[in-house]
N, C-alpha and C positions, 0 to 999 in steps of 0.2 A: 427505644423506638419500636413500634408495632410491626408485625409481619403481616403482609397482605399478599394474597395469591388469587389468580384468575385462571380458569381454563376456557380458552376462547375458541369457540366453534363456528363463529360467524363474524362478519365485520363489526368492529366495536372500538370505541375510544375510551382509554383508561387514563386517569390522572393519578399520579403518585406524589407523595409529599417530599421525598428526598431521593436524590440520585447522584451521589458523588462518584460512583462507578457504574458503567453500563456494560453488560455482557450479552451478546447476541449469538445464538447458535441456530442456524437454519440449514435445511437441505437444499431445496430449490426455491425459486421465487426472487424476491428483492428485499434488501435491507437498506433503508435510507436513514441516516443519523444526521440530525440537524442540531449542531451545538450553537445555542443562541446566546450571544454576549449580553443581551438584556435580561436574561433569566438568571436569577441568583440561586434558586432552589427549585426542587420539584421537577417533574417530567411528564410528558404526555406521550402515551403509546397509542398509535393509530394502526389497528389491524385492518388493512384495506381488503385483503383477500386471504382465505385460509382453506386448505384441503380438508378432507373428512376427519383426519385426526386433529384434535384440538391443540392449539398452541398454548404453551404454559408461560404465564407472566408472574414473576415473583419479586416483591419489594421487601427487603429485609435489611435493617441496620444501615440504611443509606446506599445499599447495593441493589441495582435493578437488573433483573435477568429476564430476557425474552428468548425462549428456546423450546425446541422439541426435546423432551426427556423420555427415557425408556426405563423406568424403575421396575424392580421386582421381576417375577417370573414372566409376566406378560411382555415386559420389555426385552427380556432375553430371547423369548420365542420370536418376537418381531424382528429383532436383529438377525436372528438365524434365517428367517424367511426372506429377509431383505425388504420388508414392508416399509422400513423407514425411508427408502428411496422414493416412495410415493409422496412423501410429505412436501408440501409447498405452502409458502406464506409470503405475502407482501406486506411489509410494515414500514411505517414512518415514525421515528422516535425523536422527540425534541427534548434535549437536556441542556443544562447550563454549559457554557463554553469551557468551564473548568472541570467538567466531568471526564474521567479517564474512560476511553472507549476501547473495547475489545470485541472484535467480531470474527466469527469463523463460520464458513459455509462450505457446502459441497459444490453446488452449482449455482447458487443464488448470486445475483449481482449485488455489489456493495457500493454504496455512495455515502461519503462522510464529508460534511462541510462545517467550517467554522471552529473546529476544536482548538482550544488553547492549552490543552493538556496532552498526555500521551495518547497516541493512536496506534493500535495493533490490529491488522486485518490479515486473515488467512482464508484462502479458498482454493479448492481443487480445480474448478473449471470456470468459475464466475469471473467477470471483470471487476476491477477495483478502480474507483475514482475518488480521490481525496482533494478537496479544494479549499483554499482560504484558511489554512491551518497554521498554527504556531507551535514550536516545540519539537518533539521527536515523533517521527512516523515510521513504522515498520510494516512492510507489506510482503506477502508471499502468495504466489498463484502458480498453478500448474500450466494450464493452457490459456487462461484469461489474460487480458492486457492489464497493465497497471499504469494509471495516470495520476501524478501528483502535481498539482498546479497551484500557483499563488501561495506557495509554502514558504515559511520563514523558519529556518532551523535545520536540524539533521534529518536525513531521510535514507531509508533502505528499501530496496525492491529486489525480489528474487522471483524469477519465473523459469519455466522450461521453454515453452514456445511463444509465450505471450510477449508482445512489445512493451517496452518500458519508456515512460516519459516523465522526467522530473524537472520542474521549472519553478524558479522563485529565488528568494534571498537565501541561498543554500549554504549550509555549513559543511559538516561531514556527510559525504554521500557515498553509498555503496549500492551498486547495481550488478546483478548477476543473472545471466540467461544462458540457455543452450543455443537455441536458434533465433530467439527473439531479438529484434533490433533495440538498441538503447540510445535514448537521447537525453542529455543533461544540459540544462541551460541555467547558468547562475547569473542573477541580475543584481548588481550592486554589491556583490560580495566576492571574496577571494577564497573559494572553497577548497576542501580536501576531497578529491574525487577518486574512487577506486571502481573500475569497471572490468568485469570478466565475462567473456562470451566464448562460445565455441565457433559457430559460424555467423552469429549475428553481428551486424555492424555496430560500432560504438562511436557516437558523435557527442562531443563536448563543446559547448559554446560559452565563452567568457565575455565580459565587457570589453569594448574596444580599447586597445592599448594596454590591457592587463598583462604584465609579465607572468610567465608560467614556468614551473619546473615540471618536465614531462618525463615519465618513465614508461616506455611502450615495449611490449614483448608480443611476438606472434610467430607462428610457424610459417605461414605463407601469406598472411594478410598484409596489406599496405598500411603505412602511417603517413597521414597528410596533415601538415601544419599550415594553416592559412592559405590553402590551395596549392601548396607545394609538397610533393612527396619527399619525405625525409629519407636520408641515406642510412642504411643499416651498418652498424659497426661489426656485424658478424656476417658470415657467408652462407651458412646453411639454415639459419633462422633469421628472424627480423628482430634486431635489438636497436632501440633508439633511446638515447639519454640526451635530453635537450634542456639545458638550464639557461635562464635569462637573468641578467642582473636585477636585483631588487624584487625578485618574484616572491609573492606571498601565496599565490595559488599553486596547488600541487595536484597533478593528474597522473594516475597510474592506469594503464590499460593492458589487458592480457587477453589475447584471442588465439584461436587456432587458425582459422581462415578469414575471419571477419576483418574488415577495414576499420582502422581507428582514425577519426578525423577531429582535429582541434581547430576551432575558429575563434577569432576575436571580432565582435561586431556590435 
């Protein structure tokens, strides 16, 4: 396969022949990835807006990379001066649904839809929205919110202060925040859920009538099951072990002061 590269200094649309993997690296702006189930090969990169420094696009051996790079001495000097913080681009990238997606940004918003392969998104301050996906999704954000909706499969979300929402036919679920609230809603499945927060509230919703095994730990936070506060088996901390016959769903919550709520509806 040939190697193609572009240095994009103005709005431009680029078509590439193959994209089994997609890597995006941005500072500020917006990265939208559309995984199209009707597309079997190739990709389209739409650079909608770009700051003074050109955005680099590289297609090589089936790997598509859209990124700000800082090679050589000039790159070192720019890093030192902090000029890379001025970089901003808004891109929309359409790839096959089977393409593996890996996105990392500093403050840029990230939106991913339709992927049927692995999705990995990291950002320091941007928000993350993942919708209509299948498979494994891993997300990490500092202050930005994380929303994973209409997802089928395993999902992981980690933030510091950003809120987390995970909804869909969920399998293994991991959510961790410091102060951000966590909401997990499993539809039509009996998931394995692990939620950890410091002060953020943790809310888990299962299908109506779903038996659950619950392990809840907190320092001062409450544990509420279907509207009723559970009684702690310890005096100085909150310890709740709640097992129901025939339970396939497992929920573990660990907070310092946040309230953990389990509902079936």
